[in-house]
C-alpha positions as CSV (number, residue, x, y, z in Angstrom):
1,M,-61.5,33.7,-22.3
2,I,-60.5,30.4,-20.7
3,R,-56.9,31.5,-20.4
4,G,-57.9,34.9,-19.0
5,S,-60.1,33.2,-16.4
6,A,-57.3,30.7,-15.5
7,E,-54.7,33.5,-15.1
8,L,-57.1,35.5,-12.9
9,L,-57.6,32.4,-10.7
10,L,-53.9,31.8,-10.5
11,R,-53.2,35.4,-9.6
12,R,-55.7,35.3,-6.8
13,L,-54.4,32.1,-5.5
14,S,-50.8,33.4,-5.6
15,C,-51.9,36.5,-3.7
16,G,-53.4,34.4,-0.9
17,E,-57.1,35.1,-1.9
18,D,-59.1,33.1,0.6
19,D,-62.7,34.2,-0.4
20,R,-64.1,30.8,-1.4
21,K,-67.0,32.3,-3.3
22,V,-64.7,34.4,-5.5
23,L,-62.4,31.4,-6.2
24,E,-65.4,29.2,-7.0
25,A,-66.8,31.9,-9.4
26,D,-63.4,32.0,-11.3
27,A,-63.3,28.2,-11.5
28,A,-67.0,28.0,-12.6
29,S,-66.2,30.5,-15.4
30,I,-63.4,28.3,-16.7
31,V,-65.7,25.2,-16.7
32,E,-68.5,27.2,-18.5
33,H,-66.2,28.5,-21.2
34,T,-64.6,25.0,-21.6
35,D,-68.1,23.5,-22.0
36,H,-69.0,26.0,-24.7
37,L,-65.7,25.3,-26.5
38,S,-66.4,21.5,-26.4
39,E,-69.9,22.1,-27.8
40,L,-68.5,24.2,-30.6
41,L,-65.9,21.6,-31.5
42,T,-68.5,18.8,-31.5
43,T,-70.7,20.9,-33.8
44,L,-67.8,21.7,-36.1
45,F,-67.0,18.0,-36.3
46,D,-70.6,17.1,-37.1
47,V,-70.8,19.9,-39.7
48,S,-67.6,18.5,-41.3
49,S,-69.2,15.0,-41.4
50,L,-72.3,16.5,-42.9
51,E,-70.4,18.3,-45.7
52,A,-68.4,15.2,-46.4
53,G,-71.6,13.1,-46.7
54,L,-70.5,11.1,-43.7
55,L,-73.1,12.2,-41.2
56,S,-74.3,9.0,-39.4
57,L,-78.0,8.4,-38.7
58,S,-79.4,5.7,-36.5
59,P,-83.2,5.7,-37.2
60,G,-85.4,4.1,-34.6
61,L,-89.0,4.2,-33.6
62,T,-89.4,7.8,-32.2
63,D,-92.3,9.5,-30.6
64,L,-91.8,13.0,-31.8
65,G,-94.3,14.6,-29.5
66,A,-92.8,13.0,-26.4
67,L,-89.3,14.1,-27.6
68,A,-90.5,17.7,-28.1
69,R,-92.0,17.7,-24.6
70,D,-88.8,16.3,-23.1
71,V,-86.6,18.9,-24.7
72,T,-88.9,21.7,-23.7
73,E,-89.1,20.5,-20.1
74,G,-85.3,20.3,-20.0
75,M,-85.1,24.0,-20.7
76,R,-88.1,25.2,-18.7
77,S,-86.2,25.5,-15.4
78,T,-83.7,28.0,-16.8
79,A,-85.8,29.8,-19.4
80,R,-87.1,33.2,-18.4
81,H,-90.0,32.8,-20.9
82,H,-93.4,31.2,-21.0
83,L,-93.0,27.9,-22.8
84,K,-96.1,26.2,-24.4
85,V,-96.2,22.8,-26.1
86,F,-98.9,21.6,-28.4
87,V,-98.4,18.0,-29.6
88,E,-100.6,15.5,-31.3
89,Q,-100.6,12.1,-29.6
90,G,-99.0,9.2,-31.6
91,V,-96.7,11.1,-33.9
92,V,-94.3,8.3,-34.3
93,G,-91.8,7.5,-37.0
94,E,-88.5,6.0,-37.9
95,W,-86.2,8.9,-37.1
96,D,-82.8,9.3,-35.4
97,K,-83.9,10.4,-31.9
98,R,-80.5,11.8,-30.9
99,R,-80.2,13.9,-34.1
100,I,-83.7,15.2,-34.0
101,R,-83.1,16.2,-30.4
102,Q,-80.2,18.3,-31.6
103,V,-82.5,20.1,-34.0
104,L,-85.1,20.8,-31.4
105,V,-82.5,22.0,-28.8
106,N,-81.0,24.3,-31.4
107,L,-84.3,25.8,-32.6
108,L,-85.6,26.3,-29.0
109,S,-82.3,27.8,-27.8
110,N,-82.4,30.3,-30.7
111,A,-86.0,31.2,-29.9
112,L,-85.2,31.9,-26.3
113,K,-82.0,33.8,-27.2
114,Y,-83.7,36.1,-29.7
115,S,-86.8,37.0,-27.8
116,L,-87.4,39.1,-24.7
117,E,-87.7,37.6,-21.2
118,G,-91.3,37.1,-20.3
119,S,-92.4,36.5,-23.8
120,T,-93.9,33.2,-25.1
121,V,-92.2,30.5,-27.1
122,T,-94.5,27.8,-28.5
123,V,-93.5,24.4,-29.8
124,S,-96.1,22.5,-31.8
125,V,-96.0,19.0,-33.3
126,A,-98.5,17.8,-35.9
127,A,-98.8,15.1,-38.5
128,D,-100.7,14.2,-41.6
129,E,-100.5,11.4,-44.2
130,R,-97.2,12.7,-45.5
131,G,-95.3,13.0,-42.3
132,A,-94.7,15.2,-39.2
133,T,-94.3,19.0,-38.9
134,V,-92.6,20.8,-36.0
135,R,-92.9,24.5,-35.5
136,V,-91.0,26.7,-32.9
137,R,-92.6,30.1,-32.7
138,D,-91.3,33.1,-30.7
139,E,-92.3,36.7,-30.2
140,G,-88.8,38.0,-30.7
141,I,-86.9,40.2,-33.2
142,G,-88.3,38.7,-36.3
143,V,-86.7,38.4,-39.8
144,E,-87.1,40.6,-42.8
145,G,-88.5,38.9,-45.9
146,T,-85.3,39.2,-47.9
147,E,-83.4,37.5,-45.1
148,L,-85.6,34.4,-44.8
149,T,-84.0,32.7,-47.8
150,Q,-80.5,33.5,-46.5
151,L,-80.9,31.5,-43.3
152,F,-80.2,28.2,-44.8
153,P,-77.2,26.9,-46.8
154,P,-77.0,26.1,-50.5
155,G,-77.7,22.5,-51.4
156,L,-80.0,22.0,-48.4
157,P,-83.8,22.7,-48.4
158,G,-84.7,26.2,-47.3
159,G,-82.6,28.7,-49.0
160,S,-79.3,29.9,-50.6
161,G,-76.6,30.9,-48.2
162,A,-76.0,30.9,-44.4
163,K,-73.7,32.6,-42.0
164,R,-71.8,29.8,-40.4
165,D,-71.3,31.3,-37.0
166,G,-73.4,31.6,-33.9
167,A,-77.0,30.7,-34.6
168,G,-76.2,30.3,-38.4
169,L,-73.9,27.4,-37.7
170,G,-76.6,25.6,-35.7
171,L,-79.2,26.3,-38.3
172,Y,-76.9,25.0,-41.0
173,F,-76.3,21.7,-39.1
174,S,-80.0,21.4,-38.1
175,S,-81.1,21.8,-41.7
176,G,-78.6,19.2,-42.8
177,I,-80.0,16.7,-40.2
178,V,-83.5,17.3,-41.4
179,A,-82.4,17.0,-45.1
180,A,-80.6,13.7,-44.3
181,H,-84.0,12.4,-43.0
182,G,-85.6,13.4,-46.3
183,G,-87.3,16.4,-44.8
184,R,-86.9,20.2,-45.1
185,M,-86.6,23.2,-42.9
186,W,-87.7,26.8,-43.4
187,A,-88.5,30.0,-41.5
188,E,-91.6,32.3,-41.4
189,S,-91.8,35.9,-40.1
190,L,-93.9,38.9,-40.8
191,G,-90.9,41.2,-40.3
192,R,-88.8,42.9,-37.7
193,G,-90.3,42.9,-34.3
194,Q,-93.0,40.4,-35.4
195,G,-91.4,37.2,-34.1
196,S,-90.3,34.2,-36.1
197,T,-91.4,30.6,-36.6
198,F,-88.8,28.0,-37.5
199,C,-90.3,24.8,-39.0
200,F,-89.2,21.4,-40.2
201,T,-90.9,18.4,-41.7
202,L,-90.0,14.7,-41.4
203,P,-91.4,12.2,-43.9
204,S,-93.7,9.6,-42.5
205,R,-92.0,6.4,-41.6
206,G,-93.5,4.0,-39.1
207,K,-96.9,4.0,-37.3
208,R,-99.0,6.9,-36.3
209,S,-102.2,6.7,-34.3
210,A,-105.4,7.3,-36.3
211,D,-106.9,9.4,-33.5
212,R,-104.4,12.1,-32.5
213,P,-105.8,14.4,-29.8
214,V,-103.8,17.6,-29.2
215,V,-102.2,17.8,-25.8
216,E,-101.1,21.2,-24.4
217,D,-98.4,21.8,-21.8
218,R,-97.7,25.4,-20.6
219,A,-96.0,27.4,-18.0
């Protein structure tokens, strides 16, 4: 796709095309596809590190609720969905903020991708004495019961076997990040057309406020 876009741009330039918008569109297409390729290569490298047991974690004091709000807000401007966020105040622990951000971005991106425009996607963050739980719920295509256990790879919490392409690769890596933190990931769905909820837990490390009111953000 990158080569095709580049060849089209070259052909138009050689033919004396002077429509700036057309040329900018061709160049933008090249940049977009290159960014996608770069993201894929980065993910493949991270997955290789995960499978080799070399995935690096840099735990630090992380406010999970604030992180969930930040990730959601970052996608709100381009999402054609209603995004809601319910977070408990003071859900703080010793987690790798960059890696957990990758997990949240992946789950939220999948929720947006596999649900209709105008539908609602809800992100919730809660905690108890054992740790924190994050849920990303959509109103999309849903998952059959027999498929739920096939969403996650062998050797990682959640199931037995995953397709390592598209959303499957992202789920594989996200599940690995969560497992490396000592947590687990799973999915819930009532079936096709009933939406899905992807969840993960993180063990409690660090301080959490005793009084944790729930704060809702919506659009």
